[in-house]
Legacy VTK file of the C-alpha trace (Angstrom):
# vtk DataFile Version 3.0
C-alpha trace
ASCII
DATASET POLYDATA
POINTS 183 float
-20.261 7.827 10.410
-21.415 9.825 13.396
-19.408 13.025 13.867
-19.012 12.316 17.586
-17.214 9.050 16.834
-14.796 10.722 14.446
-13.603 13.082 17.173
-13.385 10.557 20.011
-10.166 8.864 20.918
-10.799 5.160 21.166
-7.338 4.444 22.523
-7.633 2.377 25.702
-11.318 3.002 26.398
-12.466 2.592 29.981
-15.839 1.213 31.117
-16.997 4.811 31.693
-16.493 5.452 27.948
-19.212 2.963 27.029
-22.698 4.444 26.906
-24.649 1.484 25.609
-25.922 3.660 22.787
-27.353 1.842 19.737
-26.433 4.824 17.554
-22.843 4.747 18.769
-22.682 0.990 18.135
-23.961 1.550 14.593
-21.326 4.251 14.039
-18.560 1.909 15.258
-19.796 -0.885 12.977
-20.020 1.454 9.985
-16.488 2.753 10.543
-15.214 -0.809 10.968
-16.924 -1.820 7.718
-15.261 1.075 5.901
-11.851 0.050 7.252
-12.341 -3.579 6.204
-13.282 -2.396 2.714
-10.031 -0.421 2.622
-8.107 -3.455 3.871
-9.651 -5.559 1.107
-8.580 -2.937 -1.431
-5.020 -3.095 -0.106
-4.998 -6.894 -0.352
-6.165 -6.702 -3.955
-3.490 -4.072 -4.672
-0.866 -6.408 -3.162
-2.021 -9.211 -5.441
-1.846 -6.922 -8.479
1.645 -5.756 -7.457
2.828 -9.356 -7.153
1.300 -10.219 -10.496
3.081 -7.247 -12.098
6.367 -7.899 -10.287
6.118 -4.479 -8.626
7.928 -5.228 -5.380
8.206 -1.560 -4.431
4.443 -1.177 -4.840
3.929 -4.339 -2.813
6.026 -2.930 0.044
4.406 0.524 -0.042
1.170 -1.051 1.158
2.701 -2.169 4.474
2.293 1.077 6.409
-1.275 1.921 5.329
-2.301 -1.650 6.142
-0.720 -1.421 9.604
-2.593 1.802 10.327
-5.909 0.275 9.245
-5.358 -2.858 11.338
-4.532 -0.691 14.381
-7.726 1.318 13.862
-9.756 -1.878 13.532
-8.277 -3.167 16.799
-9.255 0.059 18.560
-12.765 -0.054 17.107
-13.115 -3.697 18.154
-12.481 -2.654 21.751
-15.069 0.080 21.433
-17.552 -2.282 19.761
-17.157 -4.874 22.500
-17.596 -2.285 25.251
-20.639 -0.675 23.624
-22.218 -4.073 22.944
-21.696 -5.159 26.573
-23.133 -1.911 27.927
-26.080 -2.071 25.519
-26.730 -5.738 26.346
-26.780 -4.880 30.045
-29.268 -2.036 29.396
-31.485 -4.441 27.470
-31.354 -7.099 30.195
-29.261 -9.512 28.126
-26.105 -11.340 29.126
-23.069 -9.095 28.686
-21.665 -11.501 26.092
-24.820 -11.345 23.968
-24.283 -11.383 20.225
-24.979 -8.414 18.004
-27.872 -10.402 16.535
-29.427 -10.859 19.986
-28.920 -7.174 20.777
-30.397 -6.156 17.425
-33.501 -8.270 18.022
-34.197 -6.475 21.327
-33.891 -2.987 19.842
-36.534 -1.067 17.882
-36.776 -2.574 14.371
-35.124 0.289 12.508
-31.879 0.405 14.535
-31.905 -3.319 15.353
-32.147 -4.258 11.687
-29.296 -1.866 10.900
-27.047 -3.504 13.520
-27.882 -6.991 12.234
-27.278 -5.936 8.610
-23.921 -4.350 9.508
-22.978 -7.494 11.417
-23.681 -9.624 8.331
-21.832 -7.197 6.046
-18.817 -7.247 8.365
-18.833 -11.026 8.614
-18.780 -11.325 4.805
-16.045 -8.671 4.501
-13.854 -10.309 7.141
-14.114 -13.644 5.318
-13.293 -12.000 1.981
-10.282 -10.173 3.476
-9.049 -13.450 4.991
-9.470 -15.274 1.696
-7.725 -12.539 -0.311
-4.901 -12.257 2.246
-4.411 -16.013 2.116
-4.122 -15.944 -1.677
-1.603 -13.093 -1.519
0.406 -14.839 1.211
0.551 -18.093 -0.799
1.572 -16.241 -3.965
4.287 -14.335 -2.081
5.599 -17.555 -0.531
5.708 -19.276 -3.927
7.466 -16.320 -5.489
9.956 -16.241 -2.639
10.661 -19.970 -3.060
11.087 -19.472 -6.803
13.550 -16.616 -6.295
15.436 -18.681 -3.699
15.726 -21.473 -6.277
17.079 -19.064 -8.860
19.608 -17.700 -6.364
20.672 -21.249 -5.469
21.086 -22.114 -9.169
23.224 -19.046 -9.782
25.207 -19.804 -6.642
25.868 -23.373 -7.806
27.156 -22.146 -11.176
29.477 -19.709 -9.454
30.565 -22.033 -6.641
32.281 -24.617 -8.873
31.923 -27.094 -6.057
28.551 -28.747 -6.575
28.874 -30.188 -3.086
25.730 -30.235 -1.018
25.726 -29.505 2.682
23.662 -31.534 5.150
20.903 -28.925 4.796
20.578 -29.577 1.067
22.218 -26.306 0.036
25.169 -25.948 -2.301
28.274 -25.715 -0.149
31.285 -23.693 -1.208
34.606 -25.454 -1.144
36.850 -23.014 0.666
38.166 -19.757 -0.760
36.436 -17.772 -3.405
36.784 -18.902 -6.974
36.936 -16.435 -9.810
33.904 -17.030 -12.001
31.928 -15.493 -14.737
28.356 -16.060 -15.728
27.135 -15.481 -19.265
23.711 -13.911 -18.830
23.312 -13.138 -22.528
22.924 -16.672 -23.770
LINES 1 184
183 0 1 2 3 4 5 6 7 8 9 10 11 12 13 14 15 16 17 18 19 20 21 22 23 24 25 26 27 28 29 30 31 32 33 34 35 36 37 38 39 40 41 42 43 44 45 46 47 48 49 50 51 52 53 54 55 56 57 58 59 60 61 62 63 64 65 66 67 68 69 70 71 72 73 74 75 76 77 78 79 80 81 82 83 84 85 86 87 88 89 90 91 92 93 94 95 96 97 98 99 100 101 102 103 104 105 106 107 108 109 110 111 112 113 114 115 116 117 118 119 120 121 122 123 124 125 126 127 128 129 130 131 132 133 134 135 136 137 138 139 140 141 142 143 144 145 146 147 148 149 150 151 152 153 154 155 156 157 158 159 160 161 162 163 164 165 166 167 168 169 170 171 172 173 174 175 176 177 178 179 180 181 182
């Protein structure tokens, strides 16, 4: 990553912040790639935590993930602005793709931009796929736990009367119950 990018604040960039610099665009793409790799690592850690039943570990990942997503959003703004400024310098439409921009640049830097674009595309798809798997697993686990809670509730409710929503309804005041969890 370019040292200049590390020190810049990318919060709410203005058009004057965009230089149309190929090197700056490469630095933004490299930093974005690093963040997506970290996000993928967090998704895999979430899956492992679910598999192990480590709900505290699962929850600990929330804040680091939020920070990474916020940084990616900021870098996306910077990437879009730099790409537009660079496209304008190269005589391309301001909505030109990174591939089109890369083709107009000298081969060394253009090839680097195109390669980073492809790497990012693959990483984004992998993060989406992994996140989808984790989300589905979490939803299934949540449904399973809800079923267990409903079963326990039905044993303790003594009513076995279902409400219109399909849930076990309690029949008035609390009943004194015990549940043998040893057998």
